[in-house]
C-alpha positions as CSV (number, residue, x, y, z in Angstrom):
1,M,-63.9,96.2,-32.2
2,K,-65.7,95.8,-28.8
3,I,-67.3,98.7,-27.0
4,L,-68.5,98.4,-23.4
5,I,-71.1,100.9,-21.9
6,I,-71.8,101.4,-18.2
7,D,-74.7,103.8,-17.7
8,D,-77.8,103.5,-15.5
9,E,-80.1,105.3,-18.0
10,K,-81.8,102.7,-20.2
11,N,-82.6,105.1,-23.0
12,I,-78.9,106.2,-23.2
13,R,-77.7,102.6,-23.3
14,I,-80.2,101.8,-26.1
15,S,-79.2,105.0,-28.1
16,L,-75.5,104.4,-27.8
17,T,-75.8,100.7,-28.6
18,N,-77.8,101.4,-31.8
19,I,-75.5,104.1,-33.1
20,L,-72.3,102.2,-32.4
21,E,-73.6,98.9,-33.8
22,D,-74.5,100.8,-37.0
23,E,-70.9,101.7,-37.2
24,G,-70.0,98.0,-37.1
25,Y,-68.9,97.8,-33.5
26,E,-69.7,94.9,-31.1
27,V,-71.5,96.5,-28.1
28,Q,-72.3,95.4,-24.5
29,S,-74.1,97.6,-22.0
30,Y,-74.6,97.5,-18.3
31,A,-76.5,99.5,-15.7
32,T,-74.2,99.2,-12.7
33,I,-70.5,99.3,-11.9
34,K,-70.6,95.7,-10.5
35,S,-72.2,94.2,-13.6
36,G,-70.0,96.3,-15.8
37,L,-66.8,95.2,-14.1
38,A,-67.9,91.6,-14.4
39,G,-68.5,92.2,-18.1
40,L,-65.0,93.6,-18.5
41,E,-63.5,90.3,-17.4
42,E,-65.4,88.5,-20.1
43,S,-65.3,90.9,-23.1
44,D,-61.9,92.7,-22.8
45,P,-63.2,95.8,-24.7
46,D,-61.3,98.1,-26.9
47,V,-63.1,101.2,-25.6
48,I,-65.2,101.9,-22.5
49,L,-68.0,104.4,-22.1
50,L,-68.4,105.1,-18.4
51,D,-71.0,107.2,-16.6
52,V,-69.9,109.2,-13.6
53,I,-72.9,108.8,-11.3
54,L,-74.2,105.2,-11.0
55,P,-76.5,103.5,-8.5
56,D,-73.8,101.4,-6.8
57,G,-70.8,103.8,-6.9
58,N,-68.8,106.6,-8.4
59,G,-67.6,106.3,-12.0
60,I,-64.4,108.2,-11.2
61,E,-63.5,105.6,-8.6
62,A,-64.4,102.9,-11.1
63,L,-62.2,104.6,-13.7
64,E,-59.2,104.5,-11.3
65,E,-59.9,100.8,-10.5
66,I,-60.1,99.8,-14.2
67,K,-56.9,101.6,-15.1
68,K,-55.0,99.5,-12.7
69,T,-55.5,96.3,-14.7
70,M,-56.3,97.8,-18.2
71,P,-53.9,100.8,-18.4
72,Q,-54.0,101.0,-22.2
73,T,-57.8,100.8,-22.7
74,P,-59.3,104.2,-23.6
75,I,-62.2,105.2,-21.2
76,I,-64.6,107.9,-22.2
77,M,-66.4,109.4,-19.2
78,I,-70.0,110.7,-19.7
79,S,-72.1,112.7,-17.1
80,G,-75.1,114.9,-16.8
81,N,-74.4,116.2,-13.3
82,S,-70.6,116.8,-13.3
83,N,-68.4,119.8,-12.8
84,I,-65.1,121.0,-14.0
85,S,-63.2,119.4,-11.1
86,S,-64.7,116.0,-11.9
87,A,-63.6,116.3,-15.5
88,V,-60.1,117.4,-14.5
89,K,-59.8,114.5,-12.0
90,A,-61.0,112.0,-14.6
91,I,-58.5,113.2,-17.2
92,K,-55.7,113.1,-14.6
93,L,-56.6,109.5,-13.8
94,G,-56.3,108.6,-17.4
95,A,-59.7,109.1,-19.0
96,F,-59.5,109.5,-22.8
97,D,-62.2,112.2,-22.9
98,F,-65.1,113.6,-20.8
99,L,-68.5,114.2,-22.5
100,E,-71.5,115.9,-21.0
101,K,-75.1,114.9,-21.3
102,P,-77.3,115.4,-23.4
103,L,-74.9,113.5,-25.6
104,S,-74.3,114.5,-29.2
105,L,-74.5,111.2,-31.1
106,P,-72.3,112.4,-34.0
107,K,-69.7,113.5,-31.4
108,I,-69.9,110.1,-29.7
109,K,-69.1,108.4,-33.0
110,I,-66.1,110.8,-33.6
111,T,-64.8,110.4,-30.1
112,V,-65.1,106.6,-30.1
113,K,-63.2,106.5,-33.5
114,K,-60.5,108.7,-32.1
115,A,-60.2,106.5,-29.0
116,L,-59.9,103.4,-31.1
117,D,-57.3,105.0,-33.3
118,F,-55.4,106.1,-30.3
119,H,-55.6,102.6,-28.8
120,A,-54.2,101.0,-32.0
121,L,-51.4,103.5,-32.2
122,T,-50.5,102.9,-28.5
123,L,-50.3,99.2,-29.0
124,K,-48.2,99.7,-32.1
125,L,-45.8,102.0,-30.3
126,I,-45.5,99.5,-27.5
127,R,-44.5,96.8,-30.0
128,M,-42.0,99.2,-31.7
129,Q,-40.5,99.9,-28.3
130,A,-39.7,96.2,-27.6
131,D,-36.0,97.3,-27.6
132,S,-36.6,100.5,-25.6
133,E,-35.3,101.5,-22.2
134,R,-37.8,99.4,-20.3
135,A,-37.0,96.3,-22.3
136,W,-33.3,96.6,-21.3
137,R,-33.8,97.3,-17.6
138,M,-32.0,95.2,-15.1
139,I,-34.6,93.6,-12.9
140,G,-33.4,92.2,-9.5
141,Q,-32.5,93.2,-6.0
142,S,-30.6,90.1,-4.9
143,P,-27.1,90.6,-3.6
144,V,-25.5,89.2,-6.7
145,M,-27.5,91.6,-8.9
146,N,-26.7,94.6,-6.7
147,E,-23.0,93.8,-7.0
148,L,-23.3,93.4,-10.8
149,N,-25.1,96.7,-11.0
150,K,-22.4,98.5,-9.1
151,L,-19.7,96.9,-11.3
152,I,-21.5,98.1,-14.5
153,S,-21.8,101.6,-13.1
154,K,-18.1,101.6,-12.2
155,V,-16.8,100.4,-15.6
156,A,-19.3,102.0,-18.0
157,P,-17.7,105.5,-18.1
158,S,-14.4,104.1,-19.2
159,N,-13.4,102.7,-22.7
160,A,-12.1,99.5,-21.2
161,K,-12.6,96.2,-23.1
162,I,-15.1,94.0,-21.3
163,L,-15.7,90.3,-21.6
164,I,-19.0,89.0,-20.3
165,Y,-19.3,85.4,-19.2
166,G,-22.5,83.5,-18.6
167,E,-24.8,80.7,-19.5
168,S,-27.4,81.2,-22.3
169,G,-30.4,83.2,-21.3
170,T,-28.8,85.0,-18.4
171,G,-28.8,88.5,-20.0
172,K,-25.3,89.1,-21.4
173,E,-26.6,91.4,-24.1
174,L,-28.6,93.3,-21.4
175,I,-25.4,93.9,-19.5
176,A,-23.6,95.1,-22.7
177,R,-26.5,97.5,-23.5
178,L,-26.5,98.9,-19.9
179,I,-22.8,99.6,-20.1
180,H,-23.3,101.4,-23.4
181,A,-26.3,103.4,-21.9
182,R,-24.2,104.6,-19.0
183,S,-21.2,105.5,-21.0
184,S,-20.2,108.7,-22.8
185,R,-21.1,106.9,-26.1
186,K,-24.8,106.5,-25.1
187,D,-25.9,108.9,-27.9
188,K,-24.1,106.9,-30.5
189,T,-25.0,103.5,-32.0
190,F,-25.0,100.2,-30.2
191,V,-24.3,97.5,-32.8
192,K,-24.6,93.8,-32.1
193,F,-22.7,91.1,-34.0
194,N,-23.4,87.4,-33.3
195,S,-20.8,85.1,-34.7
196,A,-22.9,82.0,-34.0
197,A,-25.9,83.4,-36.0
198,I,-24.1,84.0,-39.2
199,P,-22.7,81.4,-41.7
200,R,-18.9,81.2,-41.3
201,E,-18.2,82.3,-44.9
202,L,-20.2,85.5,-44.3
203,V,-18.7,86.5,-41.0
204,E,-16.0,88.8,-42.4
205,S,-18.1,90.4,-45.0
206,E,-20.8,91.2,-42.4
207,L,-18.3,92.4,-39.8
208,F,-15.9,94.4,-42.0
209,G,-18.1,95.2,-45.0
210,F,-17.2,94.6,-48.6
211,E,-16.5,96.4,-51.9
212,K,-18.6,96.0,-55.1
213,G,-17.4,92.9,-57.0
214,A,-15.6,91.5,-53.9
215,F,-17.4,88.2,-54.5
216,T,-20.4,86.8,-56.4
217,G,-23.5,88.7,-55.5
218,A,-21.6,91.8,-54.2
219,T,-23.4,94.2,-56.5
220,S,-22.6,97.3,-54.5
221,R,-20.4,98.5,-51.6
222,K,-21.7,97.7,-48.1
223,K,-20.5,99.0,-44.7
224,G,-19.9,96.3,-42.1
225,K,-20.9,96.2,-38.4
226,L,-17.5,97.8,-37.5
227,E,-18.2,101.0,-39.5
228,E,-21.8,101.1,-38.2
229,A,-20.4,101.1,-34.6
230,D,-17.9,103.9,-35.2
231,G,-18.1,106.3,-32.3
232,G,-20.4,103.9,-30.4
233,T,-20.2,100.3,-29.0
234,L,-19.7,97.0,-30.9
235,F,-21.0,94.0,-29.0
236,L,-19.4,90.8,-30.2
237,D,-21.8,88.1,-28.9
238,E,-20.7,84.5,-28.8
239,I,-17.1,85.5,-29.5
240,G,-16.1,81.9,-28.8
241,D,-17.7,80.8,-32.1
242,M,-15.6,83.1,-34.2
243,E,-13.0,81.4,-36.5
244,L,-9.3,81.9,-35.9
245,A,-8.8,83.9,-39.1
246,S,-11.6,86.4,-38.1
247,Q,-10.2,86.5,-34.6
248,A,-6.8,87.7,-36.0
249,K,-8.5,90.6,-37.8
250,I,-10.6,91.6,-34.8
251,L,-7.3,91.6,-32.8
252,R,-5.9,94.1,-35.2
253,V,-9.0,96.3,-34.8
254,I,-8.6,96.2,-31.1
255,Q,-4.8,96.9,-31.2
256,E,-4.7,99.5,-34.0
257,G,-8.2,100.6,-34.7
258,E,-7.8,99.7,-38.4
259,F,-9.4,97.3,-40.9
260,E,-10.0,96.8,-44.6
261,R,-13.3,95.9,-46.2
262,V,-13.4,92.5,-48.0
263,G,-12.1,93.1,-51.6
264,S,-10.3,96.3,-50.7
265,N,-6.8,97.3,-49.7
266,Q,-7.8,100.7,-48.4
267,T,-7.4,101.0,-44.6
268,H,-10.2,102.4,-42.5
269,R,-9.9,103.7,-39.0
270,I,-12.6,103.5,-36.4
271,D,-13.2,104.3,-32.8
272,A,-15.6,101.8,-31.3
273,R,-15.7,100.3,-27.8
274,I,-15.5,96.5,-27.9
275,I,-17.7,94.4,-25.5
276,A,-17.6,90.7,-26.1
277,A,-19.7,87.9,-24.5
278,T,-19.5,84.1,-24.4
279,N,-21.1,81.1,-22.8
280,Q,-17.9,79.0,-23.4
281,N,-14.8,78.4,-21.4
282,L,-12.3,80.6,-23.2
283,P,-9.3,79.7,-21.1
284,E,-9.9,76.1,-22.0
285,M,-10.3,77.0,-25.7
286,V,-7.0,78.8,-25.5
287,Q,-5.3,75.7,-24.2
288,K,-6.8,73.7,-27.0
289,G,-5.8,76.2,-29.6
290,T,-9.3,77.1,-30.8
291,F,-9.2,80.6,-29.4
292,R,-6.3,83.1,-29.7
293,E,-4.5,83.7,-26.5
294,D,-3.6,87.3,-27.4
295,L,-7.2,88.1,-28.3
296,Y,-8.4,86.6,-25.0
297,Y,-6.1,88.8,-23.0
298,R,-7.1,91.9,-25.0
299,L,-10.8,91.3,-24.4
300,N,-10.5,90.1,-20.8
301,V,-9.6,93.5,-19.4
302,V,-12.7,93.6,-17.2
303,P,-14.4,90.2,-16.8
304,I,-18.1,90.3,-15.8
305,Q,-20.1,87.3,-14.8
306,S,-23.7,87.2,-15.8
307,P,-25.3,85.2,-12.9
308,P,-27.7,82.2,-13.7
309,L,-31.2,82.5,-12.4
310,R,-30.6,79.7,-9.9
311,D,-28.2,82.0,-8.1
312,R,-30.9,84.7,-7.7
313,T,-34.2,83.0,-7.1
314,S,-35.3,85.8,-4.8
315,D,-35.6,88.0,-8.0
316,I,-38.1,85.7,-9.7
317,P,-41.2,87.5,-8.3
318,L,-39.8,90.8,-9.5
319,L,-39.1,89.3,-13.0
320,I,-42.6,87.8,-13.1
321,N,-44.2,91.2,-12.3
322,H,-42.0,92.9,-14.9
323,F,-42.9,90.3,-17.6
324,A,-46.6,90.4,-16.6
325,Y,-46.8,94.1,-17.2
326,D,-44.9,94.0,-20.5
327,L,-46.9,91.1,-21.9
328,A,-50.2,92.8,-21.0
329,L,-49.1,95.8,-22.9
330,E,-47.7,93.9,-25.8
331,L,-50.7,91.6,-26.2
332,G,-53.3,94.2,-25.4
333,T,-54.8,92.2,-22.5
334,R,-55.4,92.7,-18.8
335,I,-52.5,92.2,-16.4
336,K,-52.5,88.7,-14.8
337,V,-52.1,88.6,-11.1
338,F,-49.9,85.8,-9.6
339,Q,-51.1,84.8,-6.2
340,P,-48.6,83.8,-3.5
341,S,-49.1,80.1,-4.3
342,A,-48.3,80.7,-8.0
343,L,-45.3,82.8,-7.2
344,Q,-44.0,80.1,-4.9
345,K,-44.6,77.5,-7.6
346,M,-42.6,79.6,-10.1
347,Q,-39.8,80.0,-7.6
348,R,-39.5,76.3,-7.0
349,Q,-39.2,75.7,-10.7
350,S,-35.8,74.9,-12.3
351,Y,-34.8,77.2,-15.2
352,P,-32.0,75.7,-17.2
353,G,-32.6,78.4,-19.8
354,N,-32.4,81.0,-17.1
355,V,-34.3,84.4,-17.5
356,R,-35.0,83.7,-21.2
357,E,-36.8,80.5,-20.2
358,L,-38.8,82.3,-17.5
359,K,-39.9,84.9,-20.0
360,N,-41.0,82.1,-22.5
361,I,-43.0,80.4,-19.7
362,M,-44.7,83.7,-18.8
363,E,-45.7,84.3,-22.5
364,R,-47.1,80.7,-22.6
365,I,-49.2,81.5,-19.5
366,Y,-50.5,84.7,-21.0
367,L,-51.4,83.0,-24.3
368,L,-52.9,79.7,-22.9
369,C,-54.4,80.6,-19.5
370,D,-57.7,82.4,-19.5
371,K,-57.8,83.3,-15.9
372,E,-56.5,86.7,-14.6
373,I,-56.0,85.7,-11.0
374,L,-53.6,82.8,-11.0
375,E,-53.1,80.1,-8.3
376,A,-50.5,77.4,-8.4
377,E,-52.9,74.8,-9.9
378,D,-53.7,77.2,-12.8
379,I,-50.1,77.4,-14.0
380,Q,-48.9,73.8,-13.1
381,P,-50.0,72.3,-16.5
382,L,-48.0,75.0,-18.4
383,L,-44.7,74.4,-16.5
384,P,-42.1,72.1,-17.9
385,D,-41.2,69.0,-15.9
386,A,-39.1,70.0,-13.0
387,G,-37.0,66.9,-13.2
388,T,-35.6,64.9,-10.3
389,A,-32.0,64.9,-9.1
390,T,-30.9,67.6,-11.5
391,N,-33.5,70.1,-10.3
392,D,-31.9,72.6,-7.9
393,A,-35.3,73.5,-6.5
394,A,-35.6,70.0,-5.1
395,L,-32.7,70.7,-2.8
396,F,-34.9,73.0,-0.7
397,W,-38.4,71.6,-1.2
398,E,-37.9,67.8,-1.2
399,E,-39.2,66.4,2.1
400,T,-37.7,63.0,2.2
401,A,-34.1,63.7,3.2
402,S,-32.6,64.6,6.6
403,F,-31.1,68.0,7.4
404,Q,-27.6,66.6,7.4
405,D,-28.0,64.9,4.0
406,K,-29.4,68.2,2.6
407,K,-26.6,70.2,4.1
408,R,-24.0,67.9,2.5
409,E,-25.8,68.0,-0.8
410,F,-25.8,71.8,-0.7
411,E,-22.1,72.0,0.2
412,I,-21.3,69.7,-2.7
413,R,-23.3,71.7,-5.2
414,Y,-22.2,75.1,-3.9
415,L,-18.5,74.4,-3.5
416,G,-18.5,72.5,-6.8
417,R,-19.9,75.5,-8.7
418,Q,-17.5,77.9,-6.9
419,L,-14.5,75.8,-7.9
420,E,-15.7,75.6,-11.4
421,R,-16.2,79.4,-11.4
422,F,-12.5,79.9,-10.5
423,G,-11.2,77.1,-12.8
424,G,-10.5,74.7,-10.0
425,N,-8.1,77.2,-8.3
426,I,-8.5,76.5,-4.6
427,S,-6.6,79.6,-3.4
428,K,-8.8,81.9,-5.5
429,T,-12.0,80.1,-4.5
430,A,-11.0,80.3,-0.8
431,A,-10.3,84.0,-1.0
432,A,-13.6,84.7,-2.7
433,L,-15.6,82.7,-0.1
434,G,-13.7,84.2,2.9
435,L,-12.3,80.8,3.9
436,Q,-8.8,79.6,4.9
437,Q,-7.3,77.6,2.0
438,S,-6.5,74.7,4.3
439,N,-10.1,74.6,5.6
440,L,-11.4,74.6,2.0
441,S,-9.0,71.9,1.0
442,R,-10.1,69.7,3.9
443,K,-13.8,70.3,3.1
444,I,-13.2,69.4,-0.5
445,S,-11.5,66.2,0.6
446,E,-14.4,65.4,3.0
447,L,-17.0,65.9,0.3
448,G,-15.1,63.9,-2.3
449,L,-14.9,66.8,-4.7
450,K,-12.4,66.8,-7.5
C-alpha cells in the first residue's frame, strides 16, 4: 500500500514516514503542494496525508483539486492552526478525516488503517455495482437518442410486448432494462435469457425449468427463467437463435401465460412481461420458415430500433467521458482526460462493434496508456485500423474527393440504409424521410440503388 505525505515540517514528515514504514507501507513525502501533486501523478497512492497550511498554497484548495481526478482516494487532513470551519469545509469537500497537531502517532496508524479499509471496500462496492443504475444509464443527446428515450418512456408503463432490433453492441439489453426500470414492475426481477449463449439441448430446461429425474443429471427440481421472472420482466435476447420447438412453447406462454417444466405434466401460470431482442432480420426468417410467423407478430407489438453508433457520432464524447469515469473507479486509477484532438480522433474512428467496441477501446487505453492527459498521438497506436472504403468516417474526413462526389456517396449510403431499414419499401421510406414517393423513386434510379 502506498501512502503520500504533503507537509512542510520536516520532523513531521520523518516521524510519519518512520511509523508508517514500520507498518509495512510504502511512503513518499513532500514539502510543498507543487511537488506533492507531481508525486501524485507518479505514485498513485492509496491514502494521502495533507497539511492545511503549506508554503505555496492552501491544503483545503489542494484537497478540492485532488478530488476532481482521484475521487475515491482517501485524504486525511492534518493541521496545527486550523479551526472548526476549516475542518467542516474539508469534510464537505470529501476529506476522510481531519487530525490536529501535535499528532498522536497511534491515532495516525489507526486512521490510516481505517482509510485503507474504507478505500478497499469502496472499490469492492464499485465492482459489485457494475450492473447498477449508472451502468444501465442511456448516454446520448443526439436526435435519434432523444427520440428513443421518449419512446421508452411512452411504452414502459404498459405491459405491451416489445421487440428490440439492432446490431450487436448497440445496447439492446440496456433498452430492455430501462423499460423495466420505468415500468410498474421495477421492484420485481429482471431476468435475461440468451438463446445464443446456451446449448440447444439445454434451452428448454433453462427456460422452463425441470423436475427431478427429468433427464440424466437432473438430481433435483429446478426453476427456470420463466418462474424467476414471475411478476417482473423476461428479456429474451437473440430470440432469432431459438429453435422452432422452443418458439412454439414461448408462444403458448405469451398467449396463455402457461407452461410445464421439463419432465412434468403440471401446468404453471406466470405473469411476466416479455421483451425480446434480435440482430437478425426476422421478417426474412419468417419467409424462410426458420422463425414462426405467429410468434413474430405476438412479439412485434411495439418495435424499437437500437441505433448503431455511426448514426449518433455526436454522442461519442459523452460516451468517452462516461466510460472514463467508470473505468477510473473500477480500476482504482485517476481519470484520464481526452484533449480535443483525442476526442476528434475517436469520433473519426469507425466502430463496427458499436458502443461495445468503443468501451473495449476505452478499457484498452486505460490499461496500456500511462499518460493521464491524452492527445491524438497517444491513443493512435491503440486504435484498430480504420479501414478504407468501408470506413464511414472517411466519408467526412477524406480530402481527395470533390464535394459533388462526396454528396453522391453520402446519398447512396444514407438512402441505402433507410431502404434497408424499411425492408425496401419505397413508400414507407419516403414517408419516414418526408419525401414524395415519386421524388425518392427518381433519386433511387439516379443513384443506381436497388
